[in-house]
Structures are given as C-alpha cells and as structure tokens.
C-alpha positions as CSV (number, residue, x, y, z in Angstrom):
1,M,-114.8,-9.7,2.7
2,E,-113.0,-7.5,0.3
3,N,-109.5,-8.0,-0.7
4,T,-107.3,-5.1,0.3
5,P,-104.0,-4.3,-1.1
6,E,-102.4,-5.4,2.2
7,N,-104.1,-8.7,2.0
8,N,-102.9,-9.3,-1.5
9,L,-99.2,-9.2,-0.6
10,P,-97.3,-12.4,-1.6
11,E,-96.3,-14.5,1.4
12,E,-92.5,-14.5,2.1
13,P,-90.9,-17.7,3.4
14,V,-90.2,-17.6,7.0
15,T,-86.6,-18.3,8.1
16,S,-85.2,-18.5,11.5
17,A,-81.7,-17.8,12.8
18,E,-81.4,-21.4,13.9
19,N,-82.1,-22.8,10.4
20,P,-80.1,-20.7,8.0
21,A,-80.7,-20.9,4.4
22,P,-78.8,-23.6,2.4
23,A,-76.9,-20.9,0.4
24,E,-75.5,-19.5,3.6
25,N,-74.4,-23.0,4.7
26,N,-72.6,-23.5,1.5
27,E,-70.8,-20.2,1.9
28,D,-69.6,-21.1,5.4
29,L,-68.4,-24.5,4.2
30,T,-66.6,-22.9,1.3
31,H,-65.0,-20.5,3.7
32,L,-63.8,-23.3,6.1
33,E,-62.4,-25.3,3.2
34,A,-60.4,-22.3,2.1
35,Q,-59.0,-21.9,5.6
36,L,-58.1,-25.6,5.9
37,A,-56.5,-25.6,2.5
38,D,-53.8,-23.2,4.0
39,V,-53.0,-25.5,6.9
40,E,-50.0,-27.8,6.2
41,V,-50.6,-31.2,7.7
42,P,-47.3,-33.1,8.0
43,E,-47.4,-36.5,6.5
44,L,-46.3,-39.4,8.7
45,A,-43.3,-41.0,7.3
46,E,-43.7,-44.7,7.2
47,L,-40.5,-46.7,8.0
48,T,-39.5,-49.5,5.7
49,P,-39.0,-52.9,7.3
50,E,-35.2,-52.5,6.8
51,A,-35.1,-49.1,8.4
52,E,-37.3,-50.3,11.3
53,L,-35.0,-53.3,11.8
54,E,-31.9,-51.0,11.8
55,A,-33.6,-48.7,14.4
56,L,-34.4,-51.7,16.6
57,R,-30.8,-52.9,16.3
58,A,-29.4,-49.5,17.3
59,E,-31.8,-49.3,20.3
60,N,-30.8,-52.8,21.3
61,A,-27.1,-51.9,21.1
62,Q,-27.7,-48.8,23.2
63,L,-29.6,-50.9,25.8
64,N,-26.8,-53.5,25.9
65,D,-24.2,-50.7,26.4
66,D,-26.3,-49.2,29.2
67,L,-26.6,-52.6,30.9
68,A,-22.8,-53.2,30.6
69,R,-22.1,-49.8,32.2
70,S,-24.6,-50.5,35.0
71,R,-22.9,-53.9,35.6
72,A,-19.5,-52.3,35.7
73,D,-20.7,-49.6,38.1
74,Y,-22.2,-52.3,40.4
75,Y,-19.0,-54.4,40.2
76,N,-16.9,-51.3,41.2
77,L,-19.3,-50.5,44.0
78,D,-19.2,-54.1,45.3
79,Q,-15.4,-54.1,45.1
80,Q,-15.2,-50.8,47.0
81,Y,-17.5,-52.2,49.7
82,N,-15.4,-55.4,50.0
83,N,-12.2,-53.3,50.3
84,Y,-13.8,-51.1,52.9
85,V,-14.8,-54.2,55.0
86,R,-11.3,-55.7,54.7
87,R,-9.7,-52.4,55.5
88,S,-12.0,-51.8,58.5
89,K,-11.2,-55.3,59.9
90,T,-7.5,-54.7,59.4
91,E,-7.6,-51.3,61.0
92,Q,-9.7,-52.7,63.9
93,L,-7.1,-55.3,64.6
94,S,-4.3,-52.8,64.2
95,A,-6.1,-50.5,66.7
96,K,-6.4,-53.3,69.2
97,Q,-2.8,-54.2,68.8
98,V,-1.7,-50.5,69.3
99,G,-4.0,-50.3,72.4
100,K,-2.4,-53.4,73.9
101,A,1.1,-52.1,73.1
102,D,0.3,-48.8,74.8
103,V,-0.8,-50.6,78.0
104,V,2.2,-52.9,78.1
105,E,4.7,-50.1,77.3
106,A,3.3,-48.1,80.2
107,M,4.2,-51.0,82.5
108,L,7.7,-51.6,81.2
109,S,9.4,-49.8,84.1
110,V,7.3,-52.0,86.6
111,L,8.3,-55.1,84.7
112,D,12.0,-54.0,84.8
113,D,11.7,-53.6,88.6
114,I,10.1,-57.1,88.9
115,E,13.0,-58.6,86.8
116,A,15.6,-56.8,88.8
117,A,14.1,-58.0,92.1
118,R,14.0,-61.5,90.7
119,Q,17.6,-61.4,89.8
120,A,18.5,-60.0,93.2
121,G,16.7,-63.0,94.8
122,D,13.9,-60.9,96.3
123,L,11.1,-62.8,94.5
124,T,11.8,-66.3,95.7
125,D,8.6,-66.6,97.8
126,G,6.0,-64.5,99.5
127,P,2.9,-62.6,98.4
128,F,4.8,-60.1,96.2
129,A,6.5,-62.9,94.2
130,S,3.0,-64.4,93.7
131,I,1.5,-61.1,92.5
132,A,4.5,-60.5,90.1
133,A,4.2,-64.0,88.6
134,K,0.4,-63.6,88.2
135,L,0.9,-60.2,86.4
136,E,3.4,-61.6,84.0
137,Q,1.2,-64.7,83.4
138,V,-1.8,-62.5,82.6
139,L,0.2,-60.4,80.1
140,E,1.6,-63.5,78.5
141,N,-1.8,-65.2,78.1
142,R,-4.0,-62.3,77.1
143,Y,-1.5,-60.1,75.2
144,A,1.1,-62.6,73.9
145,F,3.7,-60.7,76.0
146,K,7.1,-62.1,76.2
147,R,10.4,-61.1,77.8
148,F,13.6,-62.0,75.9
149,G,17.3,-61.6,76.1
150,V,19.5,-64.3,77.6
151,A,23.2,-64.7,77.8
152,G,24.4,-67.1,75.1
153,D,21.8,-66.2,72.5
154,P,23.1,-65.4,69.0
155,F,23.1,-61.6,68.5
156,D,20.2,-60.5,66.4
157,P,20.0,-56.7,65.6
158,Q,16.3,-57.1,65.3
159,F,16.0,-58.1,69.0
160,H,19.2,-56.9,70.5
161,E,20.8,-53.5,70.9
162,A,24.6,-53.7,71.5
163,V,25.9,-51.3,74.2
164,M,29.3,-52.8,74.2
165,A,31.3,-55.4,72.3
166,T,34.3,-57.5,73.3
167,P,36.4,-60.1,71.5
168,A,35.9,-63.7,72.7
169,E,36.4,-67.2,71.6
170,V,33.1,-67.5,69.7
171,E,32.2,-68.5,66.2
172,V,29.4,-65.9,65.7
173,E,28.4,-62.8,67.5
174,T,26.8,-63.9,70.8
175,V,25.1,-62.2,73.7
176,L,27.6,-62.1,76.5
177,Q,25.6,-60.3,79.1
178,V,22.1,-58.8,79.2
179,V,22.1,-55.2,80.5
180,Q,18.3,-54.7,80.1
181,S,15.7,-57.3,79.0
182,G,13.8,-56.8,75.8
183,Y,10.0,-57.2,75.4
184,Q,7.7,-58.1,72.6
185,L,4.0,-58.3,72.1
186,G,3.2,-61.0,69.6
187,D,5.5,-60.4,66.7
188,T,6.0,-56.7,67.6
189,V,9.2,-55.8,69.4
190,L,8.3,-53.2,72.1
191,R,11.9,-52.7,73.2
192,P,15.1,-54.5,72.1
193,A,17.3,-56.0,74.7
194,K,20.4,-54.0,75.6
195,V,23.3,-56.4,75.6
196,I,27.1,-56.8,75.7
197,V,28.2,-58.7,72.6
198,A,31.0,-61.2,72.3
199,N,32.7,-60.9,68.8
200,P,34.7,-63.7,67.2
201,Q,38.5,-63.0,67.5
C-alpha cells in the first residue's frame, strides 16, 4: 500500500473536554488565586487569659445583678399578694359587719316598740312576750346585739346623746332618765341612747 500525503500527516494528541490540558488547569488556578487574594479574611482575635477572666467577671456581675432584680420582683409580687389576701379578708369581715348592721338597723323601730311595750307592762307573759324575747336573744347570740342606756349610768358622749340637762346632787354627769334606748352591734354603736343628764351643781 502506498503512502499518500494524507496518510503521512503527523498524529495530533487527542484531548477531551473532560480532561483539559495541564496548562489550562494552571491558568484556572492562577485566576482563582488572584480572586482569593482580593478577599479580606478577618483574623480572629484571641483573648489573653487576663481579658478572658475580666469578661467572665463582667458576665458574672451582670448575672448576679439580674438575679437580684428577679428576687426583688418576686419579693414585691409576694408582698402584693399577701397584702391582697389580708385586705380581702378585712373587707370580707367589714362587709359582713355592714350587712348585719343593715339588718338590725331596719329592725330598730320594732325593737323600740318591744321595749316600750315591756316598760308599759304588756310583755309580762303570753305568746307575744315569748316571741319578743326570742327575737332579742337571736340578735344577741348571732349578731352581738345589745341594748344600752339605763338611769344611773355615767354619761358617756360616745354612747349617750343628751336631749336635756338639769342640775342635781351628783359628782359626775349621770344619766337621769332614758328617753330612747341605744343599740350597738359588737363594738359598733348603731344608735346612741337619748337621755336626760344630771349635772353636778
């Protein structure tokens, strides 16, 4: 077989796109190195032991301050709750006392009639006398109700209201006559007794 000019061409090395030439690889790496050289990478500052200790102390102080504030907030909240409980109990007792006083005050005119009938001698016996006594006993036992104002008692402006005064042979101001009985509920005076007072001469 004869050698033709086409057959005598030198063979060229075959390269593929997947395996670029080493020179091209070097150019790519050089290009990447140039790009990375422009990027500034921050250097991590390393703390000295003294600086790290100082930072930990500052953090510890802040945590202690936060803890103290939390404890103070808790203490204040606990005090507010305790005050609320005490105030609620006091208000509850006060409301009960006011309710009792309202009930008894509504019955004062009835109690006055019972006392007037007793003084007139109409409550010596019989069913009405028994009912009146039972009513007064219930008020006394359940509500600490008490009638006051008796001739001969020392005059006390807290319990007595003077409607008239007359000189008499007494050493201190004294109740001479009770015009209208007074009533109290526990330590609360619902109505002072209206009295005639005897003054020392």
